[in-house]
C-alpha positions as CSV (number, residue, x, y, z in Angstrom):
1,M,-69.1,-17.1,41.2
2,N,-67.3,-13.9,40.5
3,I,-63.5,-14.4,40.7
4,D,-61.6,-11.3,42.0
5,Y,-58.8,-11.2,39.4
6,T,-57.0,-8.4,41.3
7,I,-55.8,-11.0,43.8
8,I,-55.0,-14.0,41.6
9,A,-51.7,-12.8,40.1
10,P,-50.4,-11.6,43.5
11,L,-51.2,-15.0,45.0
12,I,-49.4,-16.8,42.2
13,R,-46.5,-14.5,42.5
14,G,-46.3,-15.0,46.2
15,L,-46.5,-18.7,45.8
16,C,-43.5,-18.7,43.4
17,I,-41.5,-16.3,45.6
18,N,-42.2,-18.7,48.5
19,I,-40.8,-21.6,46.5
20,T,-37.7,-19.9,45.2
21,G,-37.0,-17.0,47.5
22,Q,-36.6,-14.8,44.4
23,A,-38.7,-12.1,42.8
24,Q,-41.0,-13.2,39.9
25,V,-43.1,-11.6,37.1
26,V,-46.6,-13.0,36.4
27,I,-48.5,-12.2,33.3
28,S,-52.0,-13.4,32.2
29,E,-53.3,-14.9,28.9
30,K,-56.8,-15.9,27.8
31,A,-56.7,-19.5,26.5
32,T,-58.8,-22.5,25.8
33,T,-56.4,-25.3,26.6
34,I,-54.5,-26.2,29.7
35,P,-50.8,-26.9,29.1
36,A,-49.6,-30.3,30.2
37,N,-47.2,-29.1,32.9
38,A,-49.4,-26.3,34.3
39,L,-50.3,-26.0,37.9
40,T,-54.1,-26.2,37.9
41,V,-56.0,-24.4,40.7
42,D,-59.8,-24.6,41.1
43,L,-61.0,-21.5,43.0
44,N,-64.7,-22.4,43.2
45,T,-64.7,-22.9,47.0
46,A,-63.1,-19.5,47.5
47,W,-66.5,-18.0,46.9
48,D,-68.4,-17.2,50.1
49,N,-72.1,-17.6,49.3
50,D,-73.1,-16.0,52.7
51,D,-71.2,-12.8,52.3
52,Q,-71.1,-12.8,48.5
53,I,-67.4,-12.2,48.3
54,F,-64.4,-13.9,46.9
55,D,-62.3,-14.8,49.9
56,E,-58.6,-13.9,49.5
57,E,-57.4,-16.0,52.4
58,I,-59.2,-19.1,51.3
59,A,-57.9,-18.6,47.7
60,G,-54.4,-18.5,49.1
61,K,-54.8,-21.8,50.8
62,L,-56.2,-23.4,47.7
63,F,-53.1,-22.3,45.8
64,Q,-50.8,-23.8,48.5
65,E,-52.8,-27.1,48.5
66,A,-52.8,-27.3,44.7
67,Y,-49.0,-26.7,44.6
68,T,-48.3,-29.4,47.1
69,A,-50.3,-32.0,45.0
70,W,-48.6,-30.8,41.8
71,E,-45.1,-31.0,43.2
72,F,-45.8,-34.5,44.6
73,D,-46.8,-35.7,41.1
74,L,-43.5,-34.4,39.7
75,A,-41.3,-35.6,42.6
76,P,-38.6,-38.2,42.1
77,S,-39.3,-41.7,43.5
78,G,-37.4,-44.8,44.4
79,V,-33.6,-44.9,44.5
80,E,-33.4,-41.4,43.0
81,A,-35.4,-39.9,45.8
82,A,-33.6,-41.9,48.5
83,T,-30.2,-40.8,47.4
84,Q,-31.0,-37.1,47.0
85,K,-28.8,-34.9,49.2
86,I,-30.6,-31.7,48.5
87,I,-34.2,-30.6,48.7
88,R,-35.4,-29.7,45.2
89,K,-38.3,-27.3,44.9
90,K,-40.0,-27.2,41.5
91,Q,-41.5,-23.9,40.3
92,P,-44.4,-23.9,37.9
93,T,-44.0,-21.7,34.9
94,C,-47.7,-21.8,34.0
95,V,-50.8,-21.7,36.3
96,A,-54.3,-22.5,35.0
97,I,-57.2,-21.0,36.9
98,I,-60.3,-23.2,36.9
99,N,-63.8,-22.3,38.0
100,N,-66.4,-25.2,38.1
101,Q,-64.2,-27.2,35.6
102,N,-64.0,-24.3,33.2
103,L,-60.6,-22.7,32.3
104,E,-60.7,-19.0,33.1
105,T,-57.2,-17.8,32.6
106,L,-53.6,-18.9,32.2
107,Y,-50.7,-17.1,34.1
108,W,-47.1,-17.4,32.9
109,I,-44.2,-16.9,35.3
110,D,-40.5,-15.9,34.9
111,Q,-38.0,-13.6,36.4
112,D,-38.5,-10.6,34.0
113,I,-41.2,-9.2,31.8
114,D,-39.6,-10.2,28.4
115,S,-38.9,-13.8,29.4
116,A,-42.4,-14.2,30.8
117,K,-43.9,-12.9,27.5
118,N,-41.7,-15.2,25.5
119,R,-42.7,-18.2,27.6
120,S,-46.4,-17.3,27.0
121,S,-45.9,-16.9,23.2
122,S,-43.9,-20.1,22.9
123,K,-46.2,-22.0,25.3
124,N,-43.1,-23.2,27.2
125,D,-44.7,-24.7,30.3
126,L,-41.6,-26.7,31.5
127,P,-41.2,-26.2,35.2
128,F,-38.0,-24.7,36.7
129,D,-36.1,-27.3,38.6
130,D,-32.9,-25.6,39.3
131,Y,-33.9,-24.1,42.6
132,S,-32.1,-26.2,45.1
133,I,-32.1,-25.5,48.9
134,R,-29.6,-27.4,51.1
135,E,-31.0,-28.4,54.4
136,S,-30.3,-25.9,57.2
137,E,-28.6,-23.5,54.8
138,N,-29.4,-19.8,55.0
139,I,-29.9,-18.4,51.5
140,S,-31.4,-15.0,52.5
141,V,-28.2,-13.0,52.5
142,Y,-27.8,-10.9,49.3
143,H,-24.7,-9.1,48.0
144,R,-25.4,-5.4,48.4
145,N,-25.5,-4.8,44.7
146,N,-28.3,-7.4,44.3
147,I,-30.6,-6.0,46.9
148,V,-33.2,-4.9,44.3
149,K,-32.2,-7.1,41.3
150,N,-35.4,-8.5,39.6
151,K,-37.6,-7.0,42.2
152,I,-40.6,-4.9,41.1
153,A,-40.8,-1.3,42.3
154,L,-43.1,1.6,41.8
155,V,-42.1,5.3,42.2
156,T,-44.7,8.0,42.2
157,G,-43.6,11.4,40.9
158,G,-41.0,9.4,39.0
159,V,-40.4,11.8,36.1
160,Q,-38.2,14.4,37.7
161,G,-36.2,15.4,40.8
162,F,-35.6,12.7,43.4
163,G,-38.2,10.6,41.6
164,E,-36.2,10.4,38.4
165,E,-33.0,9.8,40.4
166,I,-34.6,6.9,42.2
167,V,-36.0,5.4,39.0
168,R,-32.6,5.5,37.3
169,G,-30.9,4.1,40.4
170,L,-33.3,1.2,40.8
171,T,-33.3,0.2,37.1
172,S,-29.5,0.4,36.9
173,S,-29.4,-2.2,39.7
174,G,-31.7,-4.5,37.8
175,A,-35.1,-3.7,39.3
176,I,-38.3,-3.5,37.2
177,V,-39.7,0.0,37.9
178,Y,-43.1,1.6,37.3
179,I,-42.6,5.3,36.6
180,A,-45.9,6.7,38.0
181,D,-46.6,10.3,37.3
182,I,-49.4,12.6,36.3
183,N,-47.3,13.5,33.3
184,Y,-47.7,10.3,31.3
185,E,-45.9,11.5,28.2
186,D,-42.8,12.3,30.1
187,A,-43.0,9.0,32.0
188,Q,-43.2,7.2,28.7
189,H,-40.2,9.1,27.3
190,L,-38.1,8.3,30.4
191,A,-39.1,4.6,30.3
192,G,-38.2,4.4,26.6
193,K,-34.7,5.9,27.2
194,I,-34.0,3.5,30.1
195,N,-35.2,0.4,28.2
196,V,-33.1,1.2,25.2
197,K,-30.0,1.7,27.5
198,E,-30.6,-1.5,29.4
199,H,-31.6,-3.5,26.3
200,R,-34.7,-5.0,28.0
201,T,-37.9,-3.9,29.6
202,L,-37.1,-2.6,33.0
203,A,-39.1,0.7,33.1
204,I,-42.9,1.0,32.6
205,A,-44.8,4.2,32.5
206,V,-48.1,4.5,34.3
207,Q,-50.3,7.6,34.7
208,V,-51.6,8.5,38.2
209,D,-52.9,11.5,40.1
210,V,-52.1,10.5,43.7
211,S,-54.7,12.8,45.1
212,N,-57.4,10.9,43.3
213,E,-58.4,7.6,44.8
214,Q,-59.8,6.0,41.6
215,S,-56.6,7.0,39.7
216,V,-54.5,5.3,42.4
217,K,-56.7,2.2,42.4
218,K,-56.5,1.9,38.6
219,M,-52.7,2.3,38.8
220,F,-52.3,-0.7,41.1
221,E,-54.7,-2.7,38.9
222,T,-52.3,-2.0,36.0
223,V,-49.4,-3.2,38.1
224,I,-51.3,-6.5,38.8
225,E,-52.2,-7.0,35.1
226,T,-48.6,-6.2,33.9
227,T,-46.3,-7.9,36.4
228,G,-48.5,-9.7,38.9
229,G,-47.4,-7.8,42.0
230,L,-44.9,-5.5,43.7
231,D,-42.0,-5.5,46.2
232,I,-41.2,-1.9,46.7
233,C,-43.5,1.1,46.7
234,I,-41.8,4.5,46.9
235,S,-44.3,7.3,47.5
236,N,-42.3,10.3,46.2
237,A,-44.9,12.6,44.5
238,G,-44.9,16.0,46.2
239,V,-45.5,19.6,45.5
240,L,-44.7,22.9,47.3
241,K,-46.2,26.3,47.4
242,D,-44.5,28.6,49.8
243,G,-46.4,31.2,51.9
244,S,-46.8,32.4,55.4
245,V,-49.8,31.5,57.5
246,L,-50.6,35.2,57.4
247,D,-51.4,35.3,53.8
248,Q,-51.4,31.8,52.1
249,D,-54.8,31.1,50.6
250,L,-56.8,28.0,51.6
251,E,-56.8,26.6,48.0
252,S,-53.0,26.5,47.9
253,F,-52.8,24.9,51.4
254,E,-55.3,22.2,50.4
255,Y,-53.6,21.5,47.1
256,V,-50.3,20.9,48.8
257,T,-51.9,18.7,51.5
258,S,-53.9,16.7,49.0
259,I,-50.7,15.4,47.3
260,N,-48.1,15.4,50.1
261,Y,-50.3,14.0,52.9
262,T,-53.6,12.6,51.5
263,G,-51.8,11.2,48.5
264,F,-49.4,9.2,50.6
265,F,-52.4,7.7,52.5
266,I,-54.2,6.7,49.2
267,V,-51.1,5.1,47.7
268,A,-50.3,3.2,50.9
269,K,-53.9,2.0,51.1
270,Y,-54.0,0.3,47.8
271,C,-50.4,-0.8,47.8
272,S,-50.8,-2.5,51.1
273,R,-53.8,-4.4,49.9
274,L,-51.8,-5.8,47.0
275,L,-48.8,-6.6,49.3
276,R,-51.1,-8.3,51.9
277,C,-52.4,-10.5,49.1
278,Q,-48.9,-11.6,48.1
279,N,-48.2,-12.3,51.8
280,R,-50.9,-15.0,51.8
281,T,-48.7,-17.3,49.8
282,A,-45.3,-15.7,50.6
283,P,-45.5,-15.2,54.4
284,N,-41.7,-14.8,54.8
285,W,-41.1,-12.4,51.9
286,K,-40.6,-8.8,53.2
287,T,-41.9,-5.9,51.2
288,D,-41.4,-2.1,51.5
289,I,-43.5,1.0,51.4
290,I,-41.1,4.0,51.6
291,Q,-42.2,7.6,51.7
292,I,-39.8,10.3,50.4
293,N,-40.5,12.8,53.2
294,S,-38.3,15.9,53.9
295,K,-36.2,17.5,56.5
296,S,-39.2,19.8,56.7
297,G,-41.0,16.8,58.3
298,L,-38.5,16.9,61.2
299,M,-38.4,20.7,61.8
300,G,-40.6,23.7,61.1
301,A,-40.2,25.7,57.9
302,N,-40.5,29.4,57.6
303,K,-43.2,30.5,55.2
304,N,-43.7,26.9,54.2
305,S,-46.4,25.6,56.6
306,A,-48.5,23.6,54.1
307,Y,-45.5,21.6,53.0
308,S,-44.0,21.2,56.4
309,G,-47.3,20.3,58.0
310,G,-48.0,17.6,55.4
311,K,-44.6,16.1,55.9
312,F,-44.9,16.1,59.7
313,G,-48.2,14.4,59.3
314,S,-46.8,11.8,56.9
315,I,-44.3,10.7,59.5
316,G,-47.2,10.0,61.8
317,L,-48.8,8.0,59.0
318,T,-45.6,6.2,58.4
319,A,-45.4,5.0,62.1
320,S,-49.1,4.1,62.1
321,F,-49.0,2.2,58.8
322,A,-46.0,0.3,60.1
323,L,-48.0,-0.9,63.0
324,D,-51.0,-1.8,60.8
325,L,-49.0,-3.8,58.3
326,V,-46.2,-5.5,60.3
327,D,-48.2,-8.7,60.5
328,Y,-48.0,-9.0,56.7
329,N,-44.2,-8.5,56.6
330,I,-44.7,-5.0,55.1
331,K,-42.1,-2.5,56.3
332,V,-43.1,1.1,56.2
333,N,-40.4,3.8,56.6
334,A,-39.7,7.4,55.5
335,I,-36.6,9.1,54.2
336,C,-36.2,12.8,55.1
337,P,-33.8,14.3,52.5
338,G,-32.2,17.7,52.8
339,N,-32.6,20.2,49.9
340,F,-31.9,18.8,46.4
341,F,-30.7,22.1,44.9
342,N,-30.1,20.8,41.4
343,S,-33.6,19.5,41.0
344,P,-36.4,21.4,39.1
345,L,-38.1,22.0,42.4
346,W,-35.3,24.3,43.4
347,S,-33.7,25.3,40.1
348,D,-36.5,25.8,37.6
349,P,-36.0,29.3,36.2
350,E,-39.7,30.2,36.4
351,K,-41.3,28.1,39.2
352,G,-38.3,26.9,41.2
353,L,-37.9,27.6,44.9
354,F,-34.9,29.8,44.4
355,V,-37.1,32.1,42.3
356,Q,-40.1,31.8,44.6
357,Y,-38.0,32.6,47.7
358,L,-36.3,35.6,46.0
359,K,-39.7,37.1,45.0
360,S,-41.3,36.5,48.4
361,G,-38.4,38.0,50.3
362,K,-38.0,34.8,52.4
363,V,-34.2,35.4,52.7
364,L,-33.5,38.8,54.1
365,G,-31.0,40.8,52.0
366,A,-30.9,38.3,49.1
367,R,-30.7,40.1,45.8
368,S,-30.1,37.1,43.5
369,I,-30.7,33.4,43.1
370,T,-27.0,32.8,44.0
371,D,-27.6,34.6,47.3
372,I,-30.5,32.3,48.0
373,R,-28.5,29.2,47.2
374,N,-25.5,30.3,49.3
375,F,-27.7,31.0,52.2
376,Y,-29.1,27.5,52.2
377,E,-25.8,25.7,51.6
378,D,-24.2,27.6,54.4
379,K,-26.8,26.1,56.8
380,I,-25.6,22.6,56.0
381,P,-22.6,21.2,57.9
382,M,-21.5,19.3,54.8
383,K,-21.8,22.5,52.8
384,R,-23.7,21.0,49.9
385,G,-27.2,19.9,49.1
386,C,-28.6,16.4,49.0
387,T,-28.2,14.3,45.9
388,G,-30.0,11.3,44.3
389,I,-27.1,9.1,45.3
390,D,-27.5,10.1,48.9
391,V,-31.2,9.1,48.8
392,M,-30.5,5.9,47.0
393,R,-28.1,4.7,49.7
394,A,-30.8,5.3,52.3
395,I,-33.4,3.4,50.1
396,Y,-31.0,0.4,49.8
397,Y,-30.4,0.4,53.5
398,I,-34.2,0.4,54.3
399,I,-34.8,-2.5,51.8
400,E,-31.8,-4.5,52.9
401,Q,-32.4,-4.4,56.7
402,E,-35.2,-6.5,58.0
403,Y,-35.5,-5.3,61.6
404,E,-36.7,-1.7,61.4
405,T,-40.1,-0.3,60.5
406,G,-41.9,3.0,61.3
407,Q,-38.7,5.0,61.1
408,A,-37.9,8.5,59.6
409,I,-34.3,8.6,58.4
410,P,-32.6,12.0,58.0
411,V,-30.4,12.4,54.9
412,T,-29.5,16.1,55.5
413,G,-25.7,16.4,55.6
414,G,-26.0,17.1,59.3
415,E,-28.5,19.9,59.1
416,V,-31.0,17.8,61.1
417,M,-29.4,15.6,63.8
418,L,-31.1,13.0,65.9
419,H,-31.7,13.6,69.6
C-alpha cells in the first residue's frame, strides 16, 4: 500500500482542531518506537485495491474511530466520571501512523512551530487535558484581536506592496504566515526580520511561481510538511503592464493574465484540496481563500485592459470557487482595493506606474510624477490612496464573518460604490 502523505498531516490537524476548536501545528518525525501516549492509527484499510488509490475520506474516518477508542481508554471512570460537571476533551500530542503493523511516521502537535519542535525533540507525548467545553456553551466567539491568532496563513506575492503589509499585519496579530514569492531571498530576509522582532517563528519563506502548476503544488506540499495544514490563503501575487488594446503586444497580455488570472486558479486548486482534506476531520472549522483583486476588477481601466480583464475574470472565479467549495466550509471572497500609491507598484522610480503612465501619456497634460499622483488622488472621494491597514481591516472582516462567500468587497475610499 502506498500511503499518500500529503493528506495525513491535514487529517491530523483537522482532528485536533475539531477536538479543541483551536488552530494547531503538526510536524512529522521518522521514528522506530511508538510513544506510550500516542494516538495510533492503522491506515491499511484506506487503500482501495480496485482503484489503486489511497482514499482520503476513508482515512479521515479511520482517524476519527481511532481517536474515539484512544479517548475512551484515557477517560475517567467511577465516581470521578459521575461527578464531572464539564465535558473534557483530551487532545493527543503525538500520532503514530501504522501500516500493516509497521510504524511509518510520528506526528507531533502543538499550537506553534517552536513548541511542536520542542515536543518532538523532548519526546513529550503527554496529552493536553485542559480543553474543557461546558455543555450548551458557545465557545466560537473570538475577540476581534484574536481572529487570526495561532492560525496558519499563506500570502502569495508577500515580499512587497500589499503582500508585505498583509504579512506584517497577520504576524503582528499572532498568525503563522508563509511568505510565498518568486523572490525567495527577499522572502527569507523579511521572514528573518519578523521572527527576530516577534522572538519566535511566525514567518516562513517559500518560493513559488504562481503561473507554474508544479511550483504551486510543491509550495503546498511544503506547507503540509512544515505545519500540517492551513487556515487562510491570500492570493495576492499580481503584475501590471499598461498598454492600449491598439498597441499592447500579446506576450505582455499573456504574461499579466498568467499571473493575475491563471495564477489565482492554480493557487485555489491546490489550496482547496488541502483545506478539503482538513475538513474531513474538522467539518465545522471554516477556512478562507481570499483574492486581493482591484478596483479595476469592478470597472474598466484605460490603457490597462490586460490587468483589468484578469481582475474581472478573477471575480468570476471567486464566485464560482465559492459555490464549488461551500460544502467543505471553505469561504472564497475577493477584496478590491483602490490604488496603493506608496507601494513599489506605483512609486518605483524606474518601473512604477507613475513613471509608466507619465511616459505613455495616459494622463493628458501631466508633466511630472506629482501631476500623475494628484490626478489619481483627486478622483477619490476620500482624497487619498488605499493603505495596508485598510486592506487588513477587510481581511479581518472576511475571516471573522461566517455567513458570506463569493463576494467582492471594494476598499476604494468611495471611488467605486455599490449599486
